C-alpha positions in Angstrom: -30.9 -15.2 -6.8 -32.2 -15.5 -3.0 -32.6 -12.8 -0.5 -32.1 -12.5 3.2 -34.5 -11.2 5.5 -32.8 -9.9 8.6 -34.6 -8.5 11.8 -33.1 -6.6 14.4 -32.2 -8.6 17.5 -31.6 -7.7 21.3 -28.5 -9.7 21.8 -25.7 -11.8 20.6 -24.9 -14.5 22.7 -23.0 -18.0 23.2 -19.6 -19.3 21.6 -19.0 -20.9 18.4 -16.5 -21.7 16.0 -15.4 -20.5 13.2 -14.9 -21.6 9.4 -11.3 -22.3 8.4 -8.9 -19.0 7.7 -9.4 -18.4 4.0 -6.1 -17.3 3.1 -4.2 -20.3 5.1 -6.3 -22.7 3.5 -5.7 -21.7 -0.2 -1.7 -21.2 0.5 -1.7 -25.1 2.7 -3.7 -26.7 -0.6 -1.2 -25.4 -3.0 1.7 -26.1 -1.2 0.5 -29.7 -0.6 -0.1 -29.8 -4.3 3.9 -29.6 -5.2 5.3 -31.4 -2.3 6.5 -35.1 -1.9 3.9 -37.2 -0.4 0.6 -36.8 1.2 -0.5 -34.2 3.2 -3.3 -33.6 5.4 -5.2 -30.6 6.4 -7.8 -30.0 9.1 -10.5 -27.4 9.5 -10.1 -26.4 5.6 -12.1 -23.7 4.7 -15.8 -24.6 3.5 -15.7 -21.2 1.2 -16.4 -21.4 -2.6 -13.1 -19.9 -3.0 -11.2 -22.4 -1.4 -13.1 -25.0 -3.2 -11.7 -23.4 -6.5 -8.5 -24.0 -5.4 -8.8 -27.6 -4.6 -10.3 -27.8 -8.4 -7.4 -26.3 -9.8 -4.8 -28.2 -8.4 -6.8 -31.5 -9.0 -7.0 -30.4 -12.5 -3.3 -30.1 -12.3 -2.7 -33.7 -11.1 -2.9 -33.4 -7.5 -4.9 -35.9 -6.0 -7.7 -34.5 -3.6 -9.9 -36.1 -1.2 -12.4 -33.8 1.0 -14.3 -35.1 3.8 -16.1 -33.3 6.5 -13.8 -30.3 6.5 -10.4 -32.6 6.2 -8.4 -32.7 2.8 -6.0 -35.0 2.0 -3.6 -33.9 -0.9 -1.1 -36.1 -2.7 1.4 -34.0 -4.1 2.9 -34.2 -7.4 5.8 -32.7 -6.4 7.8 -29.6 -7.3 8.0 -30.5 -10.9 5.4 -33.2 -11.1 2.3 -31.3 -12.3 0.4 -32.1 -15.9 -1.0 -29.7 -18.1 -4.8 -29.1 -17.3 -7.2 -30.6 -20.0 -9.2 -27.1 -20.1 -8.9 -23.8 -18.8 -8.3 -23.6 -15.0 -11.2 -22.0 -13.3 -10.5 -19.8 -10.4 -14.3 -18.7 -9.8 -14.5 -15.7 -7.7 -11.1 -16.0 -6.1 -8.1 -13.7 -7.0 -6.6 -15.5 -4.5 -6.6 -18.6 -6.1 -6.0 -16.9 -10.0 -2.9 -15.1 -8.4 -1.0 -17.3 -6.3 -1.8 -20.2 -8.8 0.0 -18.1 -11.4 3.0 -18.0 -9.6 3.1 -21.7 -9.5 2.2 -22.0 -13.0 5.0 -19.8 -14.4 7.6 -22.5 -13.1 5.9 -25.0 -15.3 7.0 -26.3 -18.9 3.5 -26.1 -20.2 0.9 -23.9 -20.9 -2.1 -23.0 -18.8 -4.9 -21.1 -18.9 -6.3 -19.3 -15.6 -10.0 -17.9 -16.1 -12.8 -17.0 -13.4 -16.5 -15.5 -13.2 -17.4 -12.3 -14.8 -16.4 -10.6 -11.6 -12.6 -12.1 -11.5 -12.7 -11.3 -15.3 -13.0 -7.6 -14.1 -9.9 -7.5 -11.6 -6.8 -6.3 -12.7 -3.8 -8.8 -12.7 -1.0 -6.5 -14.4 0.6 -6.4 -10.7 1.5 -9.9 -11.2 2.1 -10.0 -14.8 5.0 -7.6 -14.8 7.0 -9.4 -12.0 6.3 -12.7 -13.5 7.6 -11.6 -16.9 10.6 -10.3 -15.7 11.6 -13.6 -14.2 11.1 -15.3 -17.9 7.5 -16.3 -17.8 5.4 -15.3 -21.0 2.1 -14.2 -19.6 -0.6 -13.0 -21.9 -3.9 -10.8 -20.6 -6.9 -9.6 -22.1 -6.0 -6.1 -22.7 -2.6 -6.6 -21.1 -4.1 -6.9 -17.6 -7.4 -8.8 -17.2 -8.3 -12.7 -17.2 -8.1 -14.8 -18.6 -4.3 -15.3 -18.2 -2.5 -17.3 -20.8 1.0 -18.5 -18.9 3.7 -20.5 -20.2 6.4 -21.0 -18.1 9.7 -22.8 -17.6 12.9 -22.3 -15.9 12.8 -19.0 -14.3 15.6 -16.3 -13.3 15.6 -14.8 -9.9 14.6 -11.2 -9.3 14.5 -8.7 -6.4 11.2 -6.9 -6.6 10.3 -4.1 -4.8 6.3 -4.0 -4.8 4.7 -0.6 -6.0 1.8 -1.1 -4.0 1.2 -3.5 -0.9 -0.3 -6.8 -1.8 0.2 -10.3 0.0 -1.4 -12.1 -3.0 1.1 -10.5 -5.2 4.2 -11.1 -2.9 2.9 -14.7 -2.8 2.6 -15.2 -6.5 6.3 -14.2 -6.6 7.6 -15.6 -3.8 5.7 -19.2 -5.5 7.6 -18.7 -8.8 10.8 -18.0 -6.8 10.4 -22.0 -6.1 11.2 -22.5 -9.5 14.1 -19.6 -10.4 18.0 -20.0 -10.6 18.8 -18.2 -7.4 16.9 -16.2 -4.8 14.2 -14.4 -5.0 13.5 -11.4 -2.8 10.3 -9.2 -2.7 10.3 -5.9 -1.0 7.2 -3.9 0.8 6.7 -0.8 1.8 4.4 -1.8 4.3 4.0 -5.7 5.5 1.4 -7.6 4.4 -0.2 -10.7 6.0 2.6 -13.5 6.0 0.7 -16.8 5.8 2.4 -17.7 2.6 6.1 -16.9 4.3 4.8 -19.1 7.5 3.7 -22.1 5.1 6.6 -22.4 3.0 9.0 -22.6 5.9 6.5 -25.4 7.3 6.6 -27.6 3.7 10.6 -27.1 4.2 10.9 -24.3 1.6 14.4 -22.3 2.2 13.0 -19.0 3.2 14.2 -16.3 5.3 11.6 -13.4 6.2 11.3 -10.5 8.2 8.5 -7.5 8.3 8.6 -6.2 4.8 11.0 -8.7 3.3 11.0 -12.2 2.3 13.6 -14.4 0.1 13.1 -17.6 -1.4 15.5 -20.2 -2.7 14.7 -22.0 -5.8 14.9 -25.2 -6.4 14.6 -27.1 -3.1 11.7 -29.8 -2.5 8.9 -29.5 -0.4 7.6 -32.2 1.9 3.8 -33.1 2.6 2.7 -32.2 6.3 -0.2 -32.7 8.5 -1.9 -29.4 9.3 -4.6 -27.7 11.0 -6.2 -24.6 9.7 -7.1 -22.0 12.7 -10.7 -20.0 12.4 -11.0 -17.0 10.0 -10.3 -13.8 11.8 -12.0 -12.1 8.8 -15.0 -13.7 9.4 -14.7 -13.3 13.2 -14.8 -9.7 12.4 -18.4 -9.9 11.4 -19.5 -11.8 14.6 -17.5 -9.3 16.8 -19.1 -6.2 15.1 -22.6 -7.9 16.1 -21.9 -8.4 19.3 -20.2 -4.8 20.0 -23.6 -3.4 18.8 -26.0 -5.3 20.5 -26.7 -3.8 24.5 -26.1 -7.5 27.0 -24.2 -9.5 24.4 -21.4 -11.8 25.2 -19.6 -14.2 22.6 -16.9 -16.3 22.7 -15.0 -17.6 19.4 -13.0 -20.6 19.4 -9.6 -21.3 18.0 -9.0 -18.1 15.8 -6.3 -17.3 13.8 -4.0 -14.7 15.5 -1.4 -14.3 13.1 0.2 -10.7 13.9 -0.2 -9.6 10.5 -4.1 -10.0 10.8 -4.7 -8.6 14.1 -4.8 -4.9 13.6 -8.6 -5.0 13.3 -8.7 -6.1 17.0 -6.3 -3.3 18.1 -8.5 -0.9 16.1 -11.8 -2.1 17.2 -10.1 -2.0 21.2 -8.7 1.5 20.1 -12.5 2.4 19.5 -13.6 1.1 23.1 -14.3 -2.5 22.1 -14.1 -5.0 25.0 -11.9 -7.5 23.7 -10.0 -10.5 25.4 -7.6 -13.1 23.9 -7.0 -16.2 25.7 -5.6 -19.7 25.4 -2.8 -18.5 22.6 -0.8 -21.3 21.2 1.1 -21.8 17.8 0.1 -24.9 15.5 2.2 -25.2 12.4 3.8 -22.0 12.4 0.2 -19.8 12.9 -1.1 -18.6 16.2 -4.5 -19.0 17.3 -6.3 -18.4 20.4 -9.9 -17.9 21.9 -11.4 -14.3 21.3 -14.0 -13.1 24.2 -16.1 -10.0 23.2 -18.9 -8.3 25.0 -21.0 -5.2 24.0 -19.2 -1.6 24.3 -20.1 1.7 22.9 -17.6 2.7 20.4 -16.1 6.1 20.0 -15.3 5.9 16.2 -11.7 6.3 14.5 -9.6 6.9 11.4 -7.8 4.0 9.3 -5.0 4.9 7.3 -1.5 4.1 6.1 -0.3 0.6 6.7 -3.2 0.0 9.3 -5.8 0.3 6.4 -3.4 -2.3 4.2 -3.5 -4.9 7.1 -7.0 -4.6 7.8 -8.2 -4.6 4.1 -10.7 -7.1 4.1 -11.7 -5.9 7.6 -12.6 -2.5 6.2 -16.6 -3.0 4.8 -17.3 -4.2 8.4 -15.5 -1.5 10.2 -17.0 1.1 7.8 -20.7 -0.6 8.4 -20.0 0.5 12.2 -19.8 4.0 11.3 -23.1 4.6 12.0 -23.3 3.3 15.4 -19.9 5.0 16.5 -20.0 8.4 18.9 -17.6 10.1 16.0 -18.3 8.1 12.9 -15.4 6.3 10.9 -13.1 7.2 8.2 -10.9 5.2 6.2 -8.0 6.4 3.9 -5.2 4.9 2.1 -7.5 1.9 0.6 -7.8 2.1 -2.9 -7.4 -1.6 -3.0 -11.0 -1.6 -2.4 -12.1 -0.3 -5.6 -10.8 -3.3 -7.4 -12.1 -6.1 -5.0 -15.2 -8.3 -5.8 -16.7 -4.8 -6.5 -15.9 -1.3 -6.3 -16.3 -1.6 -2.0 -16.0 2.3 -1.8 -18.8 2.9 -3.8 -21.0 -0.2 -2.1 -20.8 1.0 1.1 -21.7 4.7 0.3 -24.7 3.7 -1.5 -25.9 0.9 1.4 -25.3 3.2 4.1 -27.1 6.0 2.6 -30.1 3.4 2.0 -30.1 2.7 5.4 -30.3 6.4 6.3 -26.5 7.3 7.5 -24.6 9.8 5.9 -21.3 8.9 3.9 -19.1 10.2 1.7 -16.3 8.6 -0.7 -12.7 9.6 -1.7 -10.7 8.0 -4.5 -9.0 5.9 -1.7 -11.6 5.5 0.9 -14.8 6.6 2.9 -15.8 8.9 5.5 -18.9 7.5 7.8 -20.8 9.8 9.7 -21.7 8.6 13.5 -24.6 8.7 15.4 -25.6 12.2 15.5 -26.5 11.6 12.1 -29.6 9.4 13.4 -30.3 5.6 13.5 -30.5 3.3 10.6 -33.5 2.0 9.4 -33.9 -1.2 7.6 -33.6 -1.0 3.6 -33.1 -3.2 0.7 -29.3 -4.1 0.1 -27.6 -4.4 -3.1 -24.1 -6.3 -2.0 -23.2 -6.2 -6.0 -22.1 -10.2 -5.6 -19.7 -9.1 -3.0 -19.7 -11.4 0.1 -18.3 -9.0 2.7 -20.7 -6.2 1.4 -23.7 -8.8 2.4 -22.3 -9.6 5.8 -21.5 -6.3 7.1 -25.0 -4.8 6.1 -26.5 -8.1 7.5 -24.6 -7.1 10.4 -26.1 -3.2 10.5 -29.6 -4.5 10.1 -29.2 -6.6 13.6 -28.9 -3.1 15.0 -31.3 -1.1 12.4 -34.9 0.0 12.8 -37.1 -2.4 11.0 -36.3 -5.1 8.6 -33.3 -5.2 6.2 -33.1 -7.2 2.9 -30.0 -8.8 1.8 -30.4 -9.2 -2.2 -28.2 -12.0 -3.7 -27.4 -13.4 -0.5 -26.2 -16.5 -1.7 -22.9 -14.2 -2.6 -21.5 -15.2 1.5 -20.8 -18.8 0.0 -17.5 -17.4 -1.1 -16.0 -17.1 2.3 -18.4 -18.0 5.1 -21.3 -20.2 3.7 -22.9 -20.8 7.2 -22.9 -16.9 7.8 -26.5 -16.6 8.2 -27.4 -19.7 10.2 -24.5 -19.1 12.7 -26.0 -15.3 13.2 -29.3 -16.9 13.8 -28.2 -19.2 16.3 -26.2 -16.8 18.4 -29.0 -13.8 17.8 -31.9 -13.5 20.8 -34.8 -11.6 19.9 
């Protein structure tokens, strides 16, 4: 297991591009696998999670060629996938497992979906229940944990009102809806990211979507597309945070995804006093994108709750780690989902903030972090518990702390941003 030393930086300066958005990469690859013809995907995410998706669709009969961030996928068509010779390994990727389960629910053969130790501890009952309502047979360990054994076939359309906001669960049901008789509708109490709806429309599915509701018609074939994945806004958040913390810093991030269901983090940072400007906005393949320019600014602090927390779920670890550097601190509520990510992110945040000398308290559904009045942070040994977002959040905190910070098991950042530490080193001035 590797460790990464982080020493304080004076500034973050320059410009860079980001790896392709993980969420969009997963969805483009899965839909390309069940489309007719050969799709090309530029700037496909180099994350280990997205490689897991490619491995799974290849095992199911799609032909995959990957070179320099460009992926060619020869699709098998909606009904052309074949039974895999072995269990499908989603690695650490909950997105791969949940979305692929929706596709497999519509197949006539049996599949087994599994993953690493962390993924096998993540609850899957939220997809098991709607897929069973549609007519798929889904078996799980103790009723909710991977491995999942899925026997699909012709499904029945349902109207599914989601008890907990989750873009992955919504996407699972919509993908299964491609194989159902009639129209499948998913209703959300809080609108989550809509990459699946946009991607389905791009590949030619019959789908109607508004904020909080999406309906897909079963049976219509999908057609191959040439697409480009924008830079990952969740990955950008770590570099934006580093720039905000260090006086004199200025950074430009090129071609970043600006899907409105994802930009709540930018609005939240601006509400705390961040200097963030978006330029060159355009839309390609149904997904908005543009350049983000950010400079150092003192941050006031704030409270995230309700739908805002749901829309920033992947960015909340970085926001919590910013808390000790803000005037009033940061409180995060209504984020119970953080308890069942790659690790219990709430517990990991509290532990590591305290290791660095900050003050933090947890709730069942959130965390409160004291601001600058609690004193400056000092370097410490950080235990991310194999969670990429915890590792990156505290690496950023280490850039502005006093003394050296050590990130244990630092290789876990490869799940989403393999070049994270190299990118930080290229942009940091000491």
